[in-house]
N, C-alpha and C positions, 0 to 999 in steps of 0.2 A: 198750580206751580205752591210747590212746598217749599217749607222755611230750610234753609242749611247754612249752617255756619261754616263760613269760608277759612280754610287753612292757606297758610303761607303757599303751600304746593298749588291750591287753587287759586289764588292770586297770581302765581306765574304763568298758570296755563292761561287765565283770562288775558294776561298781559301777552302772552305770544300768539295767541287769536286774534288779539286786537290789531298785531302787526299786518295779518294777513287775511286774505278772503275766505279762505277755508282751512281747515287743519284735521288730521286723520289721527286716531288713537297713537299709530305707531310713533309719530312726530311727537306727540306729547309724552310719550315712553321714552323716545330719545332724549327729548327735552330733560327730565326730571330723573333721569337714570333709573327707570322701574320696568315692570312688565306691560306688555300691551294690552293683556287682559284686565290688569289693574287700572291702567289710564282710560281703558274704555267704561269700566264702572264708574269712575268717578266723573268722566265725561258726561255718561247718562245721567249721572246726579245733578250736575251743573245745569244740563239742559232739563231737566224736570223742573227746577226751582227757576227757570227764567233767565238764567245768567247766559246760557248759549242757545241756538237753533240747531237743531239736527236735523240733515237731510240724508236720504239714501238713493243718490243719483246713479249708484253703480252696481244696482241689486243683481245677483245676490253678495255684491261685495260689501266692503265695509261703509259705515256709516261716515257722513263726515259732520263737522260742526263750523258754525260762525258766530263770531260774538255777538250778543244782542245789548240794545241799550241799557239794561241793567247791568249786564257785565263790564261795559265801558263806566258806568257809573261808579260799580263795584271798586274799580281800581282808578277812577279819577283821571281817566284817559281824555285827552279832548278831540280824539278821533272819532269820526260818525261810523253810524253801522255800515259794515259793508255793503255792497249792493246785492240785488237779488242774485242767486246761486245761476250761473249760466254754463250749461251742460257743454259748450263748445269751447269753453278756456278751464273747464275743471283741471285738466290733465297739467296744462300750465302753471296753473295756481298750486296745486300740489306740488309740482317741481321747484317752484319759487321757494316754497317753504323749507323745502328741504336743503335748498342752497343757504336759505338763512342759517338753517342750524348747522350746516357745515361750514362756514364762515364762523359761527360764532365759536365752534371747536376747533377752530386753528388751522383749517384746511388751506385756507389762501394766506397763510403766514399771520404775524403779529399784526393785529389792529386795534385802533382805538375805538371804533364805533362800526356799526353795521345798520344801514338804515333801508327800510322796505320801500317799494314804490308807495305804498298806500301812505307810510310817514312822510316822504318826499311830497306827496300831492297836496297831504293833508296842512302841511306848512305853508304851500304856495297859497290854498285856500284861506288862510287865516286872513282876517280883517287888518291884523297887524302887520301882515308881511309887507315892509317897505325896502327889503334888498333885492339884491339879484335873484330871480327865481331858482327853486331848486333843480326845474326841469331843465334841459337842454333847449335852445331856441330853435325853431325850423321855419322860421319866417312867415309872414303872413298871420291873419285870423282865423280862428276857429269857430265853433258854434257859440253863441252869445256874445261874437266880438272879442272873445278873449283871445290873448296871444297863444298861439301854437307852440306848444311843449311837447318835448319827449321826455318821458322817465327811464332810468334802467330798472330791472327788478331788483337788482340791489345797488346800492352806493355804498363801497367800502373806504374808509377814512383809516389810512395806515399811519404809521408813526412819520412825523414830518410833514403831517397835514397832506399827504399823497391823496389824491381821490381816484378812486378806479370805480367805473361803472361794469357793473357785471350783467349781461344779456341772455336768457334762456332762450335760445331760438330753435323750436320745436317744429316749426314750419317756415315756409319762404314767405317774405313779406313783399317779394316781386323788387324788380331792380330799383326802381324809381323810387319807389319809398324808402328802401332800403339805404340808398345814396343820400336821400336828405338826411337820414337819421345820423348817417356816417359822418356828413360834412356840419351837422350840428355839433356834433362833439368835436371836429376839428376845429371850429370855431370858438368853443368855449375854453378859456384858459385854465378855470379851474379843474378840467379832467387831465390828469395825467397817463392813464390808460384806459382801455376798454377790453373786456375779457368777454368773447362769445362763445359760450358751451351750446355744442350742438351734438345730436346723435346720429344726424345724417352727412354723411362727408360731403355731398353735393352742396347742399347748404354751405356748408364751411367754407369749400372752395370758392363759391360764389361771394361769400362776405369778404374773402380774402382778395380776390379779384378786384373789388370794388374797393377796397382799401388802397390798394397799389394804385387804380386810377386815379384816386381823388389824392395820391401822395402823402398818404398816413399809413403806409403800411407797418411802421413802427411803432405807430400810437395803439395798433389793434392787434390783439391777440386771440386765437381761434383753437379752442381744444374740445375733444371729444368726450362725452359724458355717456353712461351706460344709465338707460331709463327703461322702469317698467311699469305700465300704465297703473294710475291707482286703482282699477278694478281689482287688481292683486294684490292692495294693499302693501306694495312693497317702495323700497327707496329708490329716489336717484341719487347718485353720487360720482365723482369723478372716475375716470380710469384710472389704470395705474400709471399711466405715461402723465396725465394732468396731475395725479397726486405728487409724483417725482417732479414736474418742471412747471411751477406756476410762475413761469418768469412775468407773466405780463401783470400778476397781481402784485408783484416785490418789486 
């Protein structure tokens, strides 16, 4: 591991990587307003210096990066290093990071803050946490006797303290699990709206049917997104229709 003097852009990159389980050079380029090759060069330098861990699960596609403990220390973060890379969830994790960038750039309208799933889970895991959990309650207990909670991929805090959960639904969870999560949102008075983003119309229709069945059709919005798998190094983003009609997030 070499020695590297961190710049302001490096710290911004590490802060972005800390919020997500993995990031791509194109995402860092979008974050910093630079070119993808420039972002990739700096990510490799940060990796060689031990601030990031580099992986190439999409060979011959682009590398992806996870923040390392040294990177978290450099930005004074209280987050833990992300769990080991799981190939089954890579596509979703890439999409969630693109959504975070989209939210920060104003796609969902004016926002006070954008909280990632990792940030929400970390807050609930803190020994100092004495308030209501940041996740929505599902009832019962899970592994280790902990309360069963569900976390959105993003939690948007809009003006007036309106809270919008954003779910990137790339595959079906199954009716029972889906309706348990929807019921959890319905029972949480802190949640003002839930926006499901799907690429498969069938999944979207299933979500809408479940929401109507539970009597929460007005709480839940569904929109299509265009998604190109991370092996191509391309972005997830809202469709033109979604860009025009972000009603559920406003």
